[in-house]
C-alpha positions, -999 to +999 in steps of 0.1 A: -342+482+735-339+506+707-324+494+674-312+512+643-309+496+608-284+504+581-290+489+546-263+493+519-280+490+485-265+487+450-289+482+421-315+465+442-347+478+426-361+442+424-358+436+461-354+467+483-391+474+484-397+438+497-370+443+523-385+476+536-420+461+536-408+432+558-392+458+582-425+477+583-443+445+592-421+438+623-438+434+656-413+458+671-403+486+646-368+501+644-364+537+655-343+545+624-336+529+591-310+543+568-307+530+532-274+538+515-278+541+478-244+529+467-239+542+432-270+525+418-280+531+382-315+516+385-346+528+404-333+519+439-331+555+452-366+564+438-381+533+455-365+541+488-375+578+485-412+568+482-409+548+515-391+577+532-418+601+522-444+579+540-423+568+569-402+595+586-379+570+604-367+558+569-340+579+553-320+577+521-283+585+518-266+586+484-230+574+481-207+574+451-183+544+449-165+522+424-189+502+403-169+470+407-187+447+431-159+431+452-170+415+484-163+432+517-149+467+513-176+481+491-206+471+512-189+481+545-179+515+531-215+520+522-226+509+557-201+534+572-218+562+552-251+553+567-238+548+602-222+582+602-256+598+598-270+582+630-268+595+666-256+573+694-289+568+711-293+531+702-289+499+720-286+476+689-271+484+655-282+462+626-265+458+592-290+443+566-287+434+530-312+449+506-325+416+493-341+400+523-376+392+536-376+390+574-401+370+595-424+394+613-410+386+648-374+388+637-364+419+657-387+409+686-366+378+689-333+397+684-342+420+712-352+391+734-318+374+729-300+406+740-322+411+770-319+375+781-281+377+787-260+409+789-230+389+775-248+383+741-229+406+718-243+395+684-274+375+673-293+366+641-312+339+622-305+318+592-306+325+554-330+305+532-330+305+494-357+294+470-351+262+450-379+247+429-406+266+447-393+257+482-372+277+507-341+257+518-313+266+541-285+284+523-259+262+539-226+280+533-215+284+569-215+267+603-246+268+624-229+290+650-222+318+624-244+347+616-245+356+580-232+390+569-266+397+553-282+402+587-260+412+616-274+426+648-248+439+674-252+451+710-238+487+710-211+479+735-198+449+715-200+468+682-178+496+696-154+473+714-146+452+683-138+485+664-171+485+644-169+467+610-137+462+589-139+473+553-125+441+539-136+407+528-138+386+560-155+414+580-184+391+589-160+365+603-135+388+621-164+406+639-175+373+655-139+362+663-131+396+679-164+395+699-153+361+713-118+375+720-134+402+742-157+377+759-190+383+741-214+355+731-225+350+695-260+335+694-279+321+665-316+313+663-327+285+640-364+295+643-357+328+625-358+320+588-347+349+566-356+347+529-325+356+509-337+367+475-304+368+457-278+340+460-246+350+479-219+362+456-241+364+425-226+397+414-189+391+423-164+391+395-136+366+389-111+387+410-132+381+441-122+344+441-087+353+453-101+377+479-113+347+500-078+334+505-066+369+511-093+372+538-081+340+555-046+355+556-059+388+570-077+370+598-044+355+609-054+319+602-020+307+590-016+281+562-029+250+579-062+265+590-065+283+556-061+250+537-087+233+558-112+262+556-106+266+518-113+229+512-144+230+533-158+261+516-150+248+481-169+216+489-198+234+503-200+256+472-196+225+451-167+241+432-136+221+441-113+243+419-120+272+442-096+256+466-067+265+443-080+301+440-082+305+478-047+291+484-033+314+456-050+344+473-036+334+506+000+331+492-003+364+473-013+382+505+015+365+525+041+373+498+030+409+497+030+410+535-005+426+536-015+440+570-038+418+591-072+429+603-063+418+638-034+423+663-008+395+668-025+387+702-059+385+685-044+363+657-031+338+682-065+337+699-082+332+665-059+303+655-064+286+688-101+290+686-103+276+651-081+246+659-102+239+690-134+240+669-118+216+644-107+192+671-143+192+686-158+184+652-133+156+646-139+141+681-176+144+675-174+125+643-152+099+659-177+092+686 
């Protein structure tokens, strides 16, 4: 199976070289890699250009955007810029962050997952961060969720879900829509990706409210939003974030912001989330 990679990059001079080197070390190389220089003011484009000169399948695309680093929209707009430069002769499309080191067999295993079952729509490994000289699981999400830093999509799934939504929550709604359309989302615990920069390290204070807005835009409703907000605040060890998330949800609801999903999809998502919560509660009970 042929795979293409798109890497949005904003001021990633410290990491982009390491990411590209880990791609070049893969047991199965991509056919195309597009790095989108998203308004960087450091040496990111120069570093990528040096790789592109040596490896013809790597290309650099320059994009101008707002310098404010809000989660979701900025990175997906950059991804779209890169995706637009690609042809349609791929089987798998991959969105990668520019601060990763992938294990050498990463894409070999990704391809194997897609080839093993035609209903696998998305697959990926797990993020690990360095703490006191050791690489530990960056445990911000459930084990059945693929982090937005490294998303691999089967082409048919990617197109059916409407590609990626330029809003916070894009890396949750993609999986929920995949399941709505009957695709499987598969994670692989053996694939340990080194995440060199902590998630959200560059987000400003306004981004706090975006999480609650994202829950609203996914059609969660207040109950599921409250439970998800409490869980995320605990996982991040910042209990006061719960208040920010709820405020973001209420602001979006009051403003009647448009959802990222249709009413039918929103009903499916609420039912799916509630079922998952019941399963976890019954599991703990037993």
